[in-house]
C-alpha positions in Angstrom: 100.4 141.8 132.0 100.0 138.6 129.9 101.9 137.0 127.1 98.6 136.2 125.3 99.3 138.4 122.3 102.5 136.4 121.5 100.7 133.1 122.0 98.0 134.3 119.6 100.6 135.2 117.0 102.3 131.8 117.4 99.0 130.1 116.8 98.3 132.3 113.8 101.6 131.3 112.2 101.1 127.6 113.0 97.7 127.8 111.2 99.4 129.6 108.2 102.0 126.8 108.1 99.2 124.2 107.9 98.0 125.8 104.7 101.3 124.6 103.2 101.9 125.9 99.6 98.4 127.3 99.3 95.1 126.0 98.1 96.1 125.9 94.4 99.2 123.8 95.1 97.2 121.5 97.5 94.6 121.0 94.8 97.3 120.2 92.2 98.7 117.6 94.7 95.2 116.0 95.0 94.5 116.2 91.3 97.7 114.1 90.8 96.3 111.4 93.0 98.5 112.2 96.0 98.0 113.2 99.6 99.7 116.2 101.2 102.4 115.6 103.7 100.2 116.5 106.6 97.5 114.1 105.4 100.1 111.4 105.0 101.4 111.8 108.5 97.9 111.8 109.9 97.0 108.5 108.2 100.3 106.9 109.0 100.3 107.6 112.8 98.0 106.6 115.6 95.2 109.1 115.7 96.0 112.3 117.5 99.6 111.2 118.4 101.6 113.6 116.1 103.7 116.2 117.9 105.3 118.6 115.4 108.5 120.5 115.7 109.6 123.6 113.7 106.1 124.6 112.5 107.2 128.2 112.7 110.2 127.7 110.4 109.5 129.4 107.1 109.9 132.5 105.0 107.8 135.5 106.2 107.0 138.7 104.4 106.9 141.8 106.5 105.2 145.1 106.0 106.9 147.2 108.6 106.8 145.2 111.8 103.7 143.2 110.7 103.9 139.9 109.0 101.9 140.1 105.8 102.6 136.6 104.5 104.2 133.3 105.4 105.6 130.5 103.3 106.4 127.5 105.6 109.5 125.3 105.2 108.8 122.4 102.8 109.5 119.7 105.4 107.1 118.6 108.2 108.6 116.6 111.1 108.0 115.5 114.6 107.2 112.4 116.6 104.1 110.2 116.9 103.1 106.7 117.6 102.6 103.6 115.5 100.8 100.8 117.2 101.4 102.7 120.4 105.1 102.9 120.0 107.0 106.2 119.6 108.6 107.0 116.2 110.2 109.9 114.5 108.5 111.0 111.3 109.3 113.5 108.6 108.0 114.3 105.2 108.6 116.6 102.2 106.0 119.1 101.3 105.7 119.0 97.6 103.3 121.9 97.6 106.2 124.2 98.5 108.8 124.3 95.6 108.2 120.7 94.8 109.9 119.5 98.0 113.3 120.8 96.8 115.9 121.8 99.4 116.1 125.4 98.1 112.8 125.9 99.9 113.9 124.3 103.2 114.7 126.3 106.3 117.6 125.2 108.5 118.0 121.4 108.5 114.7 120.1 109.6 115.3 116.8 107.7 118.6 116.3 109.6 116.8 117.1 112.9 114.3 114.3 112.4 117.3 111.9 111.9 118.9 113.2 115.1 115.7 112.7 117.1 115.7 109.0 116.0 119.4 108.7 116.7 119.3 110.3 120.2 116.0 108.9 121.4 116.7 105.4 120.0 113.4 105.2 118.1 112.5 104.2 114.5 112.2 106.9 111.8 109.8 107.0 108.9 110.8 109.2 105.9 108.0 110.2 103.6 110.0 111.4 100.6 108.4 113.5 98.0 111.0 115.7 96.3 114.7 116.0 95.5 115.8 116.8 99.0 119.2 118.0 97.6 120.4 121.3 96.4 117.3 122.3 94.6 117.1 123.4 91.0 119.3 125.7 88.9 117.0 128.5 90.0 118.9 128.4 93.3 122.0 129.7 91.6 120.1 132.8 90.6 119.5 133.6 94.2 122.9 132.5 95.6 124.8 134.0 92.7 127.4 131.3 93.2 127.8 127.6 93.0 128.8 125.3 95.8 130.6 122.0 96.5 128.0 119.3 97.1 127.4 118.0 100.6 124.8 115.6 101.9 123.4 117.2 105.1 123.4 114.8 108.2 124.5 111.9 106.0 126.8 110.7 108.8 123.7 110.3 111.0 121.9 108.4 108.2 124.8 105.9 108.2 124.7 105.5 112.0 120.9 105.0 112.0 121.1 101.8 109.9 123.1 100.2 112.7 120.8 101.5 115.5 117.1 101.9 114.8 114.6 100.8 112.2 114.6 103.1 109.2 111.7 103.1 106.8 111.2 105.1 103.7 108.1 105.8 101.6 108.7 107.0 98.1 105.6 109.1 97.8 106.1 111.1 94.6 108.7 111.9 92.0 111.9 111.5 94.0 115.4 112.4 92.6 118.9 112.9 93.7 119.4 113.0 97.5 115.7 112.2 97.9 116.3 109.0 96.1 119.3 108.3 98.3 117.3 108.8 101.4 114.8 106.2 100.2 117.6 103.7 99.4 119.4 104.3 102.7 116.7 102.4 104.7 115.9 99.0 106.1 112.6 98.9 104.3 111.2 101.1 101.4 107.9 101.1 99.6 106.6 103.1 96.6 103.1 103.6 95.2 102.2 102.2 91.8 101.5 104.9 89.3 102.0 108.0 91.5 105.6 107.6 92.7 108.9 107.4 90.8 112.5 107.3 91.9 115.6 108.2 89.9 119.1 109.7 90.2 117.9 112.5 87.8 114.5 113.1 86.2 113.5 112.8 82.5 114.7 116.4 81.5 118.2 115.8 82.8 118.4 112.3 81.4 117.3 113.5 77.9 120.0 116.2 78.0 122.7 113.9 79.3 122.0 110.7 77.4 119.5 111.5 74.7 116.9 109.0 76.1 113.4 110.4 76.0 111.5 108.7 78.7 108.4 109.3 80.9 108.8 109.4 84.6 107.2 105.9 84.8 109.5 104.5 82.2 112.5 105.9 83.9 111.8 105.1 87.6 108.3 103.8 88.2 107.5 101.0 90.7 107.8 98.4 88.0 111.4 99.5 87.4 112.5 99.5 91.0 110.3 97.0 92.9 110.5 94.4 90.2 113.8 95.2 88.4 116.5 97.1 90.2 115.7 96.3 93.8 116.3 99.9 94.8 112.9 99.8 96.5 111.6 96.8 98.5 107.9 96.7 98.1 105.2 98.1 95.8 101.9 99.5 97.2 98.6 99.9 95.4 97.8 103.2 97.2 99.3 105.5 99.7 97.1 103.9 102.4 98.5 100.5 101.4 102.0 101.9 101.7 101.2 103.2 105.3 99.7 99.8 106.2 102.9 98.1 105.0 105.1 100.5 107.0 103.1 99.9 110.1 103.3 96.1 109.7 107.0 96.1 108.9 107.7 98.0 112.2 105.5 95.7 114.2 108.1 92.9 114.0 111.1 95.1 115.0 112.3 96.5 118.3 112.5 100.2 118.8 116.3 99.9 118.6 119.1 97.4 118.7 119.2 97.7 122.5 115.8 96.1 122.8 114.3 92.6 122.0 111.8 92.3 119.2 108.2 92.6 120.4 106.2 89.6 121.4 102.5 89.3 120.4 100.2 86.8 122.1 99.5 84.2 119.4 96.2 82.9 118.2 97.5 79.6 117.0 98.5 76.2 118.5 102.2 75.3 118.7 101.2 71.7 118.2 99.5 72.3 114.8 100.6 69.7 112.3 99.6 70.4 108.7 98.8 67.2 106.9 99.6 68.6 103.4 103.3 69.0 104.3 103.8 65.2 104.0 103.1 65.4 100.3 103.7 69.0 99.3 107.2 68.3 97.8 106.8 66.1 94.7 109.0 63.0 94.3 110.0 64.2 90.8 113.0 66.5 91.2 111.9 68.3 88.1 108.6 69.5 89.6 108.2 72.7 91.6 105.9 73.3 94.5 104.5 76.3 96.4 107.3 77.4 98.8 105.1 80.1 100.3 102.6 77.5 101.2 105.2 75.6 103.2 106.0 78.8 105.1 102.3 79.5 105.8 101.8 75.9 107.1 104.6 76.3 109.6 104.5 79.9 111.0 101.7 81.5 113.1 98.6 81.7 110.9 98.5 84.9 108.9 101.7 86.3 110.2 103.9 86.3 107.1 104.9 89.7 105.8 106.9 89.4 102.5 109.7 91.8 101.7 111.0 92.5 98.2 108.8 89.9 96.4 109.5 91.3 93.0 113.3 91.4 93.2 115.5 88.3 93.1 112.3 86.2 93.1 114.2 82.9 93.4 114.7 83.8 97.1 111.6 84.5 99.3 112.3 86.7 102.3 110.0 88.2 105.0 109.0 88.4 108.6 106.7 86.1 110.5 106.0 84.9 114.0 106.4 81.6 115.8 104.3 81.2 118.9 104.1 85.0 118.9 107.9 85.7 118.6 109.1 87.6 115.5 111.4 85.7 113.1 113.0 86.3 109.7 112.1 83.7 107.1 114.0 82.7 103.9 112.9 80.1 101.4 114.1 79.2 97.9 111.4 79.3 95.3 111.7 76.5 92.8 109.4 78.3 90.3 112.1 80.9 89.6 115.4 79.7 88.1 114.9 76.5 90.1 115.5 78.5 93.4 119.1 79.1 92.6 121.0 82.2 93.7 121.7 84.7 91.0 123.3 88.1 91.5 119.9 89.8 92.4 118.9 87.1 94.9 122.3 87.2 96.4 122.0 90.9 97.0 118.6 90.4 98.4 119.9 87.8 100.8 122.7 90.1 102.0 120.3 92.9 102.9 117.8 90.6 104.6 120.4 88.7 106.7 121.9 92.0 107.7 118.5 93.3 108.7 117.6 90.2 110.8 121.1 90.2 112.5 121.0 93.9 113.2 117.7 93.7 115.0 118.2 90.3 116.6 115.5 88.4 114.7 116.1 84.7 114.6 116.2 83.3 111.1 114.4 80.2 109.7 115.8 79.1 106.4 113.7 76.7 104.3 116.4 75.3 102.0 115.9 74.1 98.4 119.1 75.4 97.0 120.4 73.9 93.7 123.4 76.2 93.7 124.5 79.5 92.2 122.9 80.2 88.8 125.1 78.9 86.0 125.6 80.1 82.4 127.3 82.9 80.5 124.7 85.5 81.6 125.2 84.5 85.2 128.9 84.9 84.8 128.5 88.3 83.2 126.5 89.4 86.2 129.3 88.5 88.5 127.1 85.9 90.3 130.0 84.4 92.2 131.0 87.8 93.7 127.5 88.7 94.7 127.0 85.1 96.0 130.2 85.3 98.2 128.9 88.5 99.7 125.7 86.6 100.6 127.8 83.8 102.2 129.8 86.5 104.2 126.5 87.9 105.5 125.5 84.5 106.8 128.8 83.8 108.4 129.0 87.2 110.0 125.5 86.9 111.5 125.3 85.9 115.2 121.5 85.8 115.5 120.0 82.4 116.2 119.6 80.4 113.0 117.9 77.1 112.0 117.6 75.5 108.6 114.9 73.2 107.4 116.3 71.1 104.6 113.3 70.8 102.3 114.9 69.5 99.2 118.1 70.4 97.3 121.3 71.7 98.9 124.2 71.8 96.4 127.5 73.4 95.9 129.0 76.5 97.4 125.6 78.2 97.6 124.1 75.2 99.3 126.9 75.5 101.9 125.4 78.9 102.9 122.3 77.3 104.4 123.8 78.1 107.8 127.1 78.6 109.5 128.4 75.1 108.7 131.5 75.5 110.9 129.4 76.0 114.0 126.4 74.3 115.6 124.5 74.6 112.3 121.1 73.6 113.8 119.1 72.0 111.0 116.3 69.5 110.4 116.0 67.5 107.1 112.9 66.3 105.4 112.9 62.9 103.7 112.7 64.8 100.4 116.2 66.3 101.1 118.8 65.9 98.4 122.4 67.2 98.6 125.9 67.0 97.4 128.7 69.0 95.7 126.4 69.2 92.6 123.3 67.3 91.4 124.0 63.7 90.4 122.6 64.3 86.9 125.0 67.2 86.1 127.8 65.5 88.0 127.6 62.5 85.7 128.1 64.7 82.7 131.2 66.2 84.2 132.8 63.1 85.8 132.0 60.6 83.0 132.4 62.9 80.0 134.9 60.7 78.3 133.1 57.4 79.1 129.8 58.8 77.7 131.6 60.1 74.6 133.1 56.7 74.0 130.0 54.6 74.8 128.2 52.8 72.0 124.9 53.9 73.7 125.6 57.0 75.7 122.0 57.3 76.9 121.9 53.8 78.2 125.2 54.4 80.1 123.8 57.6 81.5 120.7 55.8 82.8 122.8 53.1 84.4 125.0 55.6 86.1 122.0 57.5 87.4 120.5 54.4 88.8 123.7 53.5 90.5 124.2 56.8 92.2 120.5 57.4 92.9 120.7 54.3 95.2 123.0 56.3 97.5 121.4 59.7 97.4 118.8 59.0 100.1 119.3 61.4 103.1 119.0 58.3 105.3 122.5 57.3 104.0 123.8 60.7 105.1 122.2 60.3 108.5 123.9 57.0 109.0 127.2 58.8 108.9 125.9 61.6 111.1 126.3 63.9 108.0 122.9 65.3 108.9 121.7 65.4 112.5 118.0 64.6 112.2 115.4 63.7 109.5 111.9 64.6 110.6 108.3 64.1 109.5 107.6 67.4 107.7 104.4 67.7 109.8 106.5 68.1 112.9 108.2 71.2 111.6 106.0 73.8 113.3 106.1 72.1 116.8 109.9 71.9 116.6 110.4 75.5 115.5 108.0 76.8 118.2 110.1 75.0 120.7 113.3 76.4 119.1 112.1 80.0 119.1 111.7 80.0 122.8 115.3 79.0 123.2 116.4 81.5 120.6 114.8 84.3 122.6 116.7 83.2 125.7 119.9 83.9 123.7 118.9 87.2 122.1 119.1 89.3 125.3 122.7 88.4 125.6 123.4 89.9 122.1 121.7 93.3 122.4 123.4 96.4 121.1 124.9 97.3 117.7 126.8 94.8 115.6 130.5 95.4 114.9 129.6 96.3 111.3 126.8 98.5 110.1 124.1 97.2 107.9 124.8 97.4 104.2 121.9 99.3 102.4 
């Protein structure tokens, strides 16, 4: 006697599960410009690598002992491979009750998190629903209310300290679904077809009187360029999957491993001639900070993170001689490159990310200081800024600073751990101090300027006097800076440094004493 009848029934149910919410709901998903959850998983993972769990979970309808219908759970999860490496993956099925938790079965979402936690592998969440308690319709079925609880949230907290966590905001995401996007190391949303909010437009209109569209309330422009709740914006779902795959390519499977090496297609001895003149002599002129990064790292290896949020600070991953590194650079084209509240928060998350996964950090410094002015004070810039300094001083991953131009004040002092080795190389364009000479003259000589017959003439004389001593060579004479280099030598020096950094990293493996701050 064979078990073939049972095997045939299992296969029949799996095929029913693959129909998701039915052809009409699948069509509605496509008409909205969105893929289904199964299509998303297929496009994200290496071909043929998806292994699903829980496909039989759902709500059957029986006629006697025969199943006459089957509605699958609205979450699809399992494991698969990205660039050959194993990952956990799970996604909401919006074709079944809009991805709301009142159509879930068991805790399939939580099981996906447990797989990542127990197997020490990255997890990718493809979020397309509320993921919380569902709608008010649920109360009609339960005939009672309940005290809110976030299933498996303890595991979500642990994961941030252990494995890479990536979230794709793939549709209209609210409540716990929005929290699952934010509780990640990297998040991306699709322009025009995904939105993220604590509560959607109907609830907002009821609660606040604001009558907003989904895009106005929580589109990618709101979060990738305004709030910083989401890191990157994608032009399409396929673009989002490409960004997820690339982000993971720089990171280890877990904190117990070293970041992956890729054989480089670039020379360590490459010296870009334009670096000698890329920083203008006029301190009032900006320059292309991203171009400096591109001239130094392995060609084509820079992956920028959160470009639209806190734009005065550039952050991203790159490679030096094939080794992954984190890169920070101040962008003088945005508020002069200074740290405001948003850029400080961005810095905290990025430094935590690099330190958690043992990526060495290269910091291209042109820091005029914390942003000043009443609006900056209203934003609590100093509190956010101090959190950024704490993140730097708590990090133990190898760190090197390239002193490109300005380095002033308390914010400037966060270019590295100044109480330690503080490895750094200065360019001849470097300029530093407690505050810029021009502003310092206004503060230190306020009375003299006010009493002078010709204040402008006195100001020019004072500037000429102090400009004579602002050369970084004067600082090097007192060993206030260790080395001033030809900017064209930056890449060869960093390629030598990164090899030593990766000799140190194996001694630091494992979780940090504090979890990453989302």
